[in-house]
N, CA, C and O atoms as a Tinker XYZ file with bonds, in Angstrom:
   320  protein
     1  N      0.827000   -1.189000    0.019000    73     2
     2  CA     0.083000   -0.006000    0.146000    64     1     3
     3  C      1.026000    1.128000    0.088000    63     2     4     5
     4  O      0.730000    2.306000   -0.111000    81     3
     5  N      1.866000    0.768000    0.231000    73     3     6
     6  CA     2.795000    2.231000    0.144000    64     5     7
     7  C      2.898000    3.585000   -1.093000    63     6     8     9
     8  O      3.100000    4.798000   -1.036000    81     7
     9  N      2.613000    2.497000   -2.270000    73     7    10
    10  CA     2.492000    3.799000   -2.949000    64     9    11
    11  C      1.183000    4.384000   -3.309000    63    10    12    13
    12  O      1.006000    5.188000   -4.225000    81    11
    13  N      0.288000    3.918000   -2.518000    73    11    14
    14  CA    -1.023000    4.740000   -2.249000    64    13    15
    15  C     -0.897000    5.762000   -1.335000    63    14    16    17
    16  O     -1.723000    6.670000   -1.240000    81    15
    17  N      0.391000    5.635000   -0.455000    73    15    18
    18  CA     0.356000    6.685000    0.660000    64    17    19
    19  C     -0.185000    6.134000    1.521000    63    18    20    21
    20  O      0.117000    6.963000    2.379000    81    19
    21  N     -0.995000    5.102000    2.286000    73    19    22
    22  CA    -1.631000    4.547000    2.974000    64    21    23
    23  C     -0.989000    3.635000    3.603000    63    22    24    25
    24  O     -0.390000    2.755000    2.986000    81    23
    25  N     -1.011000    3.698000    4.905000    73    23    26
    26  CA    -0.227000    3.076000    6.014000    64    25    27
    27  C     -1.023000    1.816000    6.498000    63    26    28    29
    28  O     -0.714000    0.625000    6.538000    81    27
    29  N     -2.348000    2.613000    6.910000    73    27    30
    30  CA    -3.298000    1.615000    7.413000    64    29    31
    31  C     -4.352000    0.708000    6.304000    63    30    32    33
    32  O     -5.222000    1.208000    5.590000    81    31
    33  N     -3.959000   -0.863000    6.410000    73    31    34
    34  CA    -4.881000   -1.306000    5.379000    64    33    35
    35  C     -6.038000   -1.123000    5.978000    63    34    36    37
    36  O     -6.765000   -0.634000    5.113000    81    35
    37  N     -6.514000   -1.210000    6.764000    73    35    38
    38  CA    -8.088000   -1.163000    7.493000    64    37    39
    39  C     -7.950000   -0.117000    7.046000    63    38    40    41
    40  O     -7.339000   -0.581000    6.083000    81    39
    41  N     -7.954000    1.166000    6.798000    73    39    42
    42  CA    -8.619000    2.159000    6.415000    64    41    43
    43  C     -9.046000    1.835000    4.525000    63    42    44    45
    44  O    -10.055000    1.944000    3.827000    81    43
    45  N     -7.894000    1.487000    4.360000    73    43    46
    46  CA    -8.438000    1.512000    2.631000    64    45    47
    47  C     -9.350000    0.273000    2.688000    63    46    48    49
    48  O    -10.165000    0.213000    1.768000    81    47
    49  N     -9.375000   -0.857000    3.704000    73    47    50
    50  CA   -10.381000   -1.729000    3.008000    64    49    51
    51  C    -11.998000   -1.226000    3.494000    63    50    52    53
    52  O    -13.041000   -1.747000    3.099000    81    51
    53  N    -11.876000   -0.059000    4.469000    73    51    54
    54  CA   -13.356000    0.659000    4.994000    64    53    55
    55  C    -13.550000    1.474000    3.773000    63    54    56    57
    56  O    -14.660000    1.735000    3.309000    81    55
    57  N    -12.283000    1.912000    3.212000    73    55    58
    58  CA   -12.770000    3.476000    2.170000    64    57    59
    59  C    -13.184000    2.543000    0.855000    63    58    60    61
    60  O    -14.188000    2.828000    0.202000    81    59
    61  N    -12.473000    1.588000    0.567000    73    59    62
    62  CA   -12.954000    0.660000   -0.560000    64    61    63
    63  C    -14.257000    0.126000   -0.106000    63    62    64    65
    64  O    -15.097000   -0.048000   -0.989000    81    63
    65  N    -14.532000   -0.125000    0.944000    73    63    66
    66  CA   -16.201000   -0.608000    1.188000    64    65    67
    67  C    -17.543000    0.147000    0.917000    63    66    68    69
    68  O    -18.618000   -0.168000    0.407000    81    67
    69  N    -16.834000    1.682000    1.675000    73    67    70
    70  CA   -17.865000    2.838000    1.311000    64    69    71
    71  C    -17.934000    3.225000    0.025000    63    70    72    73
    72  O    -18.993000    3.660000   -0.428000    81    71
    73  N    -16.487000    3.085000   -0.954000    73    71    74
    74  CA   -17.204000    3.084000   -2.352000    64    73    75
    75  C    -17.588000    2.454000   -2.818000    63    74    76    77
    76  O    -17.909000    2.796000   -3.956000    81    75
    77  N    -17.849000    1.275000   -2.481000    73    75    78
    78  CA   -18.444000    0.302000   -3.316000    64    77    79
    79  C    -20.254000    0.744000   -2.588000    63    78    80    81
    80  O    -21.207000    1.078000   -3.292000    81    79
    81  N    -20.265000    0.673000   -1.793000    73    79    82
    82  CA   -21.688000    1.207000   -1.290000    64    81    83
    83  C    -22.293000    1.980000   -1.936000    63    82    84    85
    84  O    -23.401000    1.872000   -2.461000    81    83
    85  N    -21.350000    3.065000   -1.919000    73    83    86
    86  CA   -21.908000    4.559000   -2.850000    64    85    87
    87  C    -22.386000    4.281000   -4.419000    63    86    88    89
    88  O    -23.363000    4.881000   -4.868000    81    87
    89  N    -21.846000    3.603000   -4.994000    73    87    90
    90  CA   -21.530000    3.379000   -6.069000    64    89    91
    91  C    -22.590000    2.253000   -6.508000    63    90    92    93
    92  O    -22.776000    2.133000   -7.719000    81    91
    93  N    -23.298000    1.421000   -5.632000    73    91    94
    94  CA   -24.316000    0.841000   -5.867000    64    93    95
    95  C    -25.968000    1.181000   -5.326000    63    94    96    97
    96  O    -27.007000    0.621000   -5.676000    81    95
    97  N    -25.796000    2.148000   -4.486000    73    95    98
    98  CA   -26.548000    2.782000   -3.930000    64    97    99
    99  C    -27.110000    4.126000   -4.714000    63    98   100   101
   100  O    -28.309000    4.398000   -4.657000    81    99
   101  N    -26.463000    4.700000   -5.225000    73    99   102
   102  CA   -26.633000    5.746000   -5.927000    64   101   103
   103  C    -27.388000    5.603000   -7.418000    63   102   104   105
   104  O    -28.097000    6.466000   -7.935000    81   103
   105  N    -27.186000    4.812000   -7.753000    73   103   106
   106  CA   -28.226000    3.896000   -9.215000    64   105   107
   107  C    -28.932000    3.792000   -8.773000    63   106   108   109
   108  O    -29.794000    4.546000   -9.225000    81   107
   109  N    -29.455000    2.937000   -7.572000    73   107   110
   110  CA   -30.996000    2.925000   -6.840000    64   109   111
   111  C    -31.325000    4.151000   -6.751000    63   110   112   113
   112  O    -32.402000    4.279000   -7.333000    81   111
   113  N    -30.933000    5.233000   -6.288000    73   111   114
   114  CA   -31.625000    6.227000   -6.327000    64   113   115
   115  C    -32.144000    7.157000   -7.473000    63   114   116   117
   116  O    -33.221000    7.696000   -7.727000    81   115
   117  N    -30.565000    7.096000   -8.213000    73   115   118
   118  CA   -31.061000    7.454000   -9.513000    64   117   119
   119  C    -32.170000    6.902000  -10.635000    63   118   120   121
   120  O    -32.672000    7.504000  -11.584000    81   119
   121  N    -32.350000    5.636000  -10.206000    73   119   122
   122  CA   -33.230000    4.895000  -11.347000    64   121   123
   123  C    -34.853000    5.630000  -10.417000    63   122   124   125
   124  O    -35.738000    6.332000  -10.906000    81   123
   125  N    -34.722000    5.142000   -9.073000    73   123   126
   126  CA   -36.326000    5.865000   -8.585000    64   125   127
   127  C    -36.404000    7.095000   -9.213000    63   126   128   129
   128  O    -37.312000    7.189000  -10.039000    81   127
   129  N    -35.570000    8.239000   -9.016000    73   127   130
   130  CA   -35.957000    9.695000   -9.543000    64   129   131
   131  C    -36.015000    9.215000  -11.128000    63   130   132   133
   132  O    -37.156000    9.253000  -11.588000    81   131
   133  N    -35.477000    8.982000  -11.606000    73   131   134
   134  CA   -36.000000    8.514000  -13.276000    64   133   135
   135  C    -37.558000    8.082000  -13.106000    63   134   136   137
   136  O    -38.413000    8.550000  -13.857000    81   135
   137  N    -37.828000    7.295000  -12.222000    73   135   138
   138  CA   -39.303000    6.740000  -12.552000    64   137   139
   139  C    -40.019000    7.784000  -12.312000    63   138   140   141
   140  O    -40.891000    8.092000  -13.124000    81   139
   141  N    -39.784000    8.645000  -11.014000    73   139   142
   142  CA   -40.532000    9.735000  -10.968000    64   141   143
   143  C    -40.914000   10.623000  -11.905000    63   142   144   145
   144  O    -42.033000   11.013000  -12.236000    81   143
   145  N    -39.862000   10.883000  -12.278000    73   143   146
   146  CA   -39.685000   11.931000  -13.851000    64   145   147
   147  C    -40.532000   11.561000  -14.760000    63   146   148   149
   148  O    -41.395000   12.259000  -15.292000    81   147
   149  N    -40.231000   10.189000  -14.990000    73   147   150
   150  CA   -41.120000    9.657000  -16.333000    64   149   151
   151  C    -42.829000   10.177000  -16.047000    63   150   152   153
   152  O    -43.618000   10.819000  -16.740000    81   151
   153  N    -42.910000    9.650000  -14.902000    73   151   154
   154  CA   -44.543000    9.985000  -14.600000    64   153   155
   155  C    -45.241000   11.348000  -14.647000    63   154   156   157
   156  O    -46.408000   11.572000  -14.966000    81   155
   157  N    -44.333000   12.178000  -14.281000    73   155   158
   158  CA   -44.403000   13.376000  -14.938000    64   157   159
   159  C    -44.024000   14.724000  -16.066000    63   158   160   161
   160  O    -44.390000   15.899000  -16.035000    81   159
   161  N    -43.145000   13.987000  -17.034000    73   159   162
   162  CA   -42.914000   14.518000  -17.952000    64   161   163
   163  C    -43.657000   14.616000  -18.896000    63   162   164   165
   164  O    -44.244000   13.559000  -19.127000    81   163
   165  N    -43.977000   15.694000  -19.775000    73   163   166
   166  CA   -44.707000   16.203000  -20.780000    64   165   167
   167  C    -44.202000   16.067000  -22.045000    63   166   168   169
   168  O    -44.879000   15.711000  -23.010000    81   167
   169  N    -42.968000   16.354000  -22.079000    73   167   170
   170  CA   -42.313000   16.763000  -23.391000    64   169   171
   171  C    -41.702000   15.034000  -24.064000    63   170   172   173
   172  O    -40.735000   14.311000  -23.827000    81   171
   173  N    -42.837000   14.977000  -24.926000    73   171   174
   174  CA   -42.543000   13.277000  -25.474000    64   173   175
   175  C    -40.796000   13.132000  -25.707000    63   174   176   177
   176  O    -40.339000   11.995000  -25.589000    81   175
   177  N    -40.061000   14.002000  -25.956000    73   175   178
   178  CA   -38.853000   13.652000  -26.264000    64   177   179
   179  C    -38.125000   12.923000  -24.548000    63   178   180   181
   180  O    -37.616000   11.882000  -24.133000    81   179
   181  N    -38.495000   14.204000  -24.077000    73   179   182
   182  CA   -37.888000   14.016000  -22.885000    64   181   183
   183  C    -38.434000   12.571000  -22.329000    63   182   184   185
   184  O    -37.604000   11.663000  -22.295000    81   183
   185  N    -39.340000   12.385000  -22.032000    73   183   186
   186  CA   -40.692000   11.346000  -21.810000    64   185   187
   187  C    -39.727000    9.830000  -22.143000    63   186   188   189
   188  O    -39.721000    8.915000  -21.320000    81   187
   189  N    -39.058000    9.763000  -23.271000    73   187   190
   190  CA   -38.623000    8.886000  -23.818000    64   189   191
   191  C    -37.387000    8.838000  -23.668000    63   190   192   193
   192  O    -36.918000    7.700000  -23.666000    81   191
   193  N    -36.701000    9.659000  -23.544000    73   191   194
   194  CA   -35.265000    9.660000  -22.680000    64   193   195
   195  C    -35.220000    9.025000  -21.204000    63   194   196   197
   196  O    -34.490000    8.108000  -20.828000    81   195
   197  N    -35.951000    9.567000  -20.634000    73   195   198
   198  CA   -36.004000    9.285000  -19.278000    64   197   199
   199  C    -36.849000    7.881000  -19.364000    63   198   200   201
   200  O    -36.873000    7.426000  -18.221000    81   199
   201  N    -37.411000    7.188000  -20.083000    73   199   202
   202  CA   -38.250000    5.798000  -19.994000    64   201   203
   203  C    -36.730000    4.418000  -20.680000    63   202   204   205
   204  O    -36.587000    3.252000  -20.311000    81   203
   205  N    -35.899000    5.193000  -21.694000    73   203   206
   206  CA   -35.085000    3.983000  -21.863000    64   205   207
   207  C    -33.485000    4.437000  -21.168000    63   206   208   209
   208  O    -32.466000    4.088000  -21.766000    81   207
   209  N    -33.405000    5.189000  -19.943000    73   207   210
   210  CA   -32.132000    5.149000  -19.123000    64   209   211
   211  C    -32.082000    4.315000  -18.001000    63   210   212   213
   212  O    -31.062000    3.783000  -17.562000    81   211
   213  N    -33.259000    4.213000  -17.532000    73   211   214
   214  CA   -32.625000    3.355000  -16.095000    64   213   215
   215  C    -32.289000    2.021000  -16.184000    63   214   216   217
   216  O    -31.685000    1.470000  -15.264000    81   215
   217  N    -32.744000    1.206000  -17.598000    73   215   218
   218  CA   -31.839000   -0.215000  -17.986000    64   217   219
   219  C    -30.211000    0.092000  -17.899000    63   218   220   221
   220  O    -29.440000   -0.769000  -17.474000    81   219
   221  N    -29.754000    1.404000  -18.343000    73   219   222
   222  CA   -28.309000    1.527000  -18.132000    64   221   223
   223  C    -27.408000    1.560000  -17.039000    63   222   224   225
   224  O    -26.332000    0.991000  -16.854000    81   223
   225  N    -28.311000    2.627000  -16.113000    73   223   226
   226  CA   -28.107000    2.963000  -14.836000    64   225   227
   227  C    -28.230000    1.923000  -13.856000    63   226   228   229
   228  O    -27.596000    1.984000  -12.802000    81   227
   229  N    -29.216000    0.706000  -14.202000    73   227   230
   230  CA   -29.552000   -0.483000  -13.123000    64   229   231
   231  C    -27.804000   -1.482000  -13.525000    63   230   232   233
   232  O    -27.261000   -1.691000  -12.440000    81   231
   233  N    -27.291000   -1.822000  -14.223000    73   231   234
   234  CA   -26.501000   -2.032000  -14.844000    64   233   235
   235  C    -25.017000   -1.677000  -14.164000    63   234   236   237
   236  O    -24.079000   -2.470000  -14.075000    81   235
   237  N    -25.033000   -0.308000  -13.710000    73   235   238
   238  CA   -23.879000    0.272000  -13.076000    64   237   239
   239  C    -23.346000   -0.773000  -11.950000    63   238   240   241
   240  O    -22.206000   -1.222000  -12.069000    81   239
   241  N    -24.113000   -1.136000  -10.930000    73   239   242
   242  CA   -23.546000   -2.139000   -9.866000    64   241   243
   243  C    -22.196000   -3.617000  -10.466000    63   242   244   245
   244  O    -21.155000   -4.098000  -10.020000    81   243
   245  N    -23.149000   -3.825000  -11.774000    73   243   246
   246  CA   -22.231000   -4.593000  -12.029000    64   245   247
   247  C    -21.172000   -4.422000  -12.448000    63   246   248   249
   248  O    -20.538000   -5.464000  -12.612000    81   247
   249  N    -20.538000   -3.271000  -12.778000    73   247   250
   250  CA   -19.183000   -2.699000  -13.063000    64   249   251
   251  C    -18.461000   -2.492000  -12.072000    63   250   252   253
   252  O    -17.294000   -2.172000  -12.297000    81   251
   253  N    -18.912000   -2.606000  -10.712000    73   251   254
   254  CA   -18.375000   -2.456000   -9.526000    64   253   255
   255  C    -17.926000   -3.575000   -8.903000    63   254   256   257
   256  O    -16.911000   -3.570000   -8.206000    81   255
   257  N    -18.884000   -4.942000   -9.178000    73   255   258
   258  CA   -18.041000   -5.969000   -8.714000    64   257   259
   259  C    -16.638000   -6.584000   -8.515000    63   258   260   261
   260  O    -16.229000   -7.180000   -7.518000    81   259
   261  N    -15.893000   -6.280000   -9.830000    73   259   262
   262  CA   -14.412000   -6.585000   -9.665000    64   261   263
   263  C    -13.739000   -5.955000   -8.883000    63   262   264   265
   264  O    -12.628000   -6.359000   -8.541000    81   263
   265  N    -14.472000   -4.394000   -8.261000    73   263   266
   266  CA   -13.379000   -3.680000   -7.398000    64   265   267
   267  C    -12.840000   -4.378000   -6.434000    63   266   268   269
   268  O    -13.232000   -5.521000   -6.197000    81   267
   269  N    -11.877000   -3.799000   -5.751000    73   267   270
   270  CA   -11.098000   -4.543000   -4.312000    64   269   271
   271  C    -12.122000   -4.918000   -3.102000    63   270   272   273
   272  O    -12.186000   -6.043000   -2.606000    81   271
   273  N    -12.932000   -3.777000   -2.693000    73   271   274
   274  CA   -13.950000   -3.857000   -1.798000    64   273   275
   275  C    -15.354000   -4.319000   -2.088000    63   274   276   277
   276  O    -16.251000   -4.244000   -1.248000    81   275
   277  N    -15.546000   -4.883000   -3.514000    73   275   278
   278  CA   -16.506000   -5.317000   -3.495000    64   277   279
   279  C    -17.479000   -6.665000   -2.797000    63   278   280   281
   280  O    -18.682000   -6.882000   -2.652000    81   279
   281  N    -16.158000   -7.409000   -2.470000    73   279   282
   282  CA   -16.729000   -8.810000   -1.814000    64   281   283
   283  C    -17.518000   -8.440000   -0.855000    63   282   284   285
   284  O    -17.291000   -7.581000   -0.003000    81   283
   285  N    -19.061000   -9.506000   -1.071000    73   283   286
   286  CA   -19.959000   -9.093000   -0.203000    64   285   287
   287  C    -20.798000   -8.356000   -0.240000    63   286   288   289
   288  O    -21.919000   -8.622000    0.194000    81   287
   289  N    -20.353000   -6.805000   -0.970000    73   287   290
   290  CA   -21.241000   -5.381000   -0.414000    64   289   291
   291  C    -21.892000   -5.633000   -1.423000    63   290   292   293
   292  O    -22.824000   -6.399000   -1.180000    81   291
   293  N    -21.801000   -5.271000   -2.635000    73   291   294
   294  CA   -22.750000   -5.157000   -3.725000    64   293   295
   295  C    -24.221000   -5.952000   -3.368000    63   294   296   297
   296  O    -25.363000   -5.520000   -3.522000    81   295
   297  N    -23.740000   -7.369000   -2.799000    73   295   298
   298  CA   -25.297000   -8.254000   -2.764000    64   297   299
   299  C    -25.477000   -7.310000   -1.419000    63   298   300   301
   300  O    -26.339000   -6.441000   -1.545000    81   299
   301  N    -24.757000   -7.359000   -0.095000    73   299   302
   302  CA   -25.266000   -6.457000    0.902000    64   301   303
   303  C    -26.207000   -5.157000    0.849000    63   302   304   305
   304  O    -27.143000   -4.869000    1.594000    81   303
   305  N    -25.678000   -4.449000   -0.262000    73   303   306
   306  CA   -26.526000   -3.331000   -0.566000    64   305   307
   307  C    -27.924000   -3.370000   -1.516000    63   306   308   309
   308  O    -29.017000   -2.832000   -1.340000    81   307
   309  N    -27.519000   -4.066000   -2.387000    73   307   310
   310  CA   -28.388000   -4.779000   -3.391000    64   309   311
   311  C    -29.462000   -4.964000   -2.717000    63   310   312   313
   312  O    -30.292000   -4.206000   -3.220000    81   311
   313  N    -30.124000   -5.766000   -1.518000    73   311   314
   314  CA   -30.687000   -6.048000   -0.996000    64   313   315
   315  C    -31.732000   -5.222000   -0.884000    63   314   316   317
   316  O    -31.396000   -4.168000   -0.344000    81   315
   317  N    -33.158000   -5.284000   -1.249000    73   315   318
   318  CA   -34.586000   -4.376000   -1.193000    64   317   319
   319  C    -34.319000   -4.180000    0.604000    63   318   320
   320  O    -35.123000   -3.538000    1.281000    81   319
């Protein structure tokens, strides 16, 4: 860990876990917001864009699975 300037491996592990939690929770919140926006959208172009975007955002947690702090965290946070 010397190259990262971190002496405390525990702190690095906690940072990784919190980072992963954020990367999983934020997309869940974003999808919920998009769904709320879709029901209130009047402009047809905006409504179409808002309708097609959530599946892309829902896939974001899958990209974090290989991160060093992801072991068990993705599943833990993704549970409803």
